[in-house]
C-alpha positions in Angstrom: 61.3 221.4 -97.9 59.5 223.1 -95.0 59.0 226.7 -94.1 59.2 226.9 -90.3 59.9 229.5 -87.7 63.4 230.1 -86.2 64.1 231.2 -82.6 66.3 234.3 -82.5 68.4 235.7 -79.6 68.4 239.3 -78.5 70.9 240.2 -81.3 68.6 238.6 -83.9 70.9 235.6 -84.5 69.4 232.1 -84.8 69.6 230.0 -81.6 71.5 226.9 -82.7 69.9 223.5 -82.6 71.7 220.6 -80.8 74.9 219.7 -82.6 74.4 222.5 -85.2 77.3 224.2 -86.8 77.2 227.4 -88.9 78.8 226.9 -92.3 78.2 230.4 -93.7 76.4 233.6 -92.7 75.5 236.8 -94.4 74.4 238.6 -91.3 74.6 242.3 -92.2 71.2 243.8 -92.7 69.9 244.1 -96.2 72.6 242.0 -97.8 70.3 239.2 -99.0 67.1 239.7 -101.0 64.2 237.3 -100.4 61.3 237.1 -102.8 58.2 234.9 -102.7 55.6 234.4 -105.4 52.3 232.9 -104.3 50.6 231.6 -107.5 46.9 232.1 -108.1 44.8 229.4 -106.5 41.3 229.4 -107.9 38.4 227.9 -105.9 38.7 224.1 -105.8 36.2 221.6 -107.2 32.6 222.9 -107.5 33.2 225.7 -104.9 32.1 229.2 -105.9 34.4 230.8 -103.3 37.9 230.2 -102.0 41.3 230.5 -103.5 43.7 233.3 -102.7 42.4 236.1 -105.0 45.3 236.2 -107.5 49.1 236.1 -107.7 50.8 237.7 -104.8 54.5 238.8 -104.8 56.5 239.7 -101.7 60.1 240.9 -101.5 62.3 242.0 -98.6 66.0 242.2 -97.7 67.6 240.6 -94.6 70.1 238.1 -93.2 70.9 234.5 -94.1 72.6 231.6 -92.2 73.6 228.2 -93.6 74.2 225.5 -91.1 74.8 221.7 -91.3 71.1 221.3 -90.5 69.1 224.1 -92.0 69.0 227.5 -93.9 67.7 230.3 -91.7 66.7 233.8 -92.7 65.5 236.8 -90.9 64.3 240.4 -91.7 65.5 243.5 -89.8 63.5 243.8 -86.6 61.6 247.0 -87.7 60.1 245.3 -90.8 56.5 244.0 -90.9 55.4 241.7 -93.6 51.8 241.9 -94.7 
């Protein structure tokens, strides 16, 4: 699985790939909750520095599209993720 960007049109809908068909969409804002947990990654090997500084959790609500080629998600346009 890959986490890649998706091109959106002016109404924040995914721009379809060639021969792509939408199977299902939940495209009302705040209907789908996304959560991501980034596990703690300590410095590797003999390094004294590095890693990500501990577990990080992110959660937001947005939209979801399932197509015959991919799963796309987007956040409302006024949301910034840090």
